[in-house]
N, C-alpha and C positions, 0 to 999 in steps of 0.2 A: 385622599382614600383611593385605593387602587379594586377595580371591580375585576372579579374572576369572570372570564369569556367560558362558552360551552353550556352544556345542559346539565340538568341537576338530575338526579336519579329519578325522582319523581315523573319529571317531563318524560323520559325515557320510557319509564313503565306504561305512562299514557299512551304513548305512541305504539308500544308492543302490543296492548291491550286492544286497542283500535284495528291495527293490523290483523289479530286474532279472530276479530269478530267478523272482518271482511271475509278473511278465508275460509272461515266455518261456513258463513253462508253461500259463498260461492262453489265451494266443492260439491254440494249436491246437484248444482246446476250442470258443473262441469263433469261429472260422471256419466250424467244423463245425456248430455250431447256427445260424450264420448260412445256410448252404447248406441247411440243412434247412428254414428260414424261406422261402427260395426256393420250395423243392419243394412246402411247403404252399399258398404263395401259386398255383403254378401249379396245381395239384390244383382249388382252388376256383375259379379263373377258367376252367379247362377245363369243368368243371361248369356254370357261368353261361353259357359260350359255347354249350354243346350244349343247355342249356334253351332259351336264345334260337333256337337253330337249329330246335328243335319247333316252337316258337311260329310261326317265320316259315314253316316247313312248313304248319303248320295253316292260315295265312293265304293262300298262295301255291301250294301245292302243287307246290312245288319248294324246294330248300335254296338258302342263301346260301354262296357268290357263283354266278355263271353257271359252268357247265362249261368248263373250258380259261382261266379267268380268276381263279387264286387272289389271295388276300389275303396280304399279307406285313406283319406289323407288327413293326417292330424296337425294341430297347428305349429308344434314343435319339430315336425319332420321326424318325429322316431319311428324305427321299424314298426310294422311293416311298411309304413307310407313312402320310404325312400324311393323304393322301388316302383312303387304306384305312382310315384309323382312323375318319373320320368316314363313309365309307361303311358301316362296320361298324356304327357308333353307330345310324346312321339305320335301316339294316336288320333288327338284330336288338335293338335298343332296350336296348344294353348299353354301358359304356365301358370301354374295354380300358385297363387302367395302363400309362402310359408311363413310362421313367425307373425302372423297377423291376428293370432286369436281365435280363429275360425277352423271346425274340421269339416270335413267333406264325407260323404259318402255319394258313390256313383254306381247304381244297379242297372242293370238290363233284367226287365222281369219277362218270365218266360209266356207264351202264348204264339198265337199264329196271325198276324206277325207280332213278333214282340216288342215291348216299347220301354221307355227308358226313364228312370228317375234319378234325381239327385238331390240331395239333401244337406243343407248347411246348417251349423250351429256354432255357438261361440261356446269354447271349452268349459266356462264355468256357469253353463246354463243360465245366462243374463238374459233380461230382455231386449231383444234387437228393436223392437220395433213399439210404435206408440201404444198399440191395442194390446201390447203384454205379450206379444207371443215371442216364443223361445227358438224356434226354428224357422226356417222357408226351405220348401221344397218346390221343386220343379216336376213336372211331368210331360214327356213326350209322347203322344200316342201314335197309332199305327198311321194316320193320315198327315202327322207331321205338325198337328197343333199342339201349341205350347199352353200347358195350363200351372199357372204360377198360385201357391197358396200358403197361407202360414199356419202352423201349427199352434193352436190355442195353449194357454200358459196352463 
């Protein structure tokens, strides 16, 4: 009597079902950690931008960009952000990551002396942090003090 080697269709279906259950339980955790990674990247990039703003202010006695001319940098580099990316790189001497699903707004607020604000969010408005915050912002006041906060959900 000759015995057939290999798997039966039932054994194969059981393995596929087990793999499906494992994948279904792992995907929500993967998505959560991926969102937290975007939040970490946003916080680090915010700090780099604000440090660049301080250096720009020390050299020019004003913040980048000019009052009333905010910089918008979108996650996919679409216009008008292509020119703004280069302007920011030239002025602050930093490169803004494009293609990382984060949108940036850099604004100089009017006043005497002026102040600077940077806002970063995920383009799909996902929770970036454990507290459910969807945006992170940094504010640089006239004394050079950095204030970082989260916009609530």
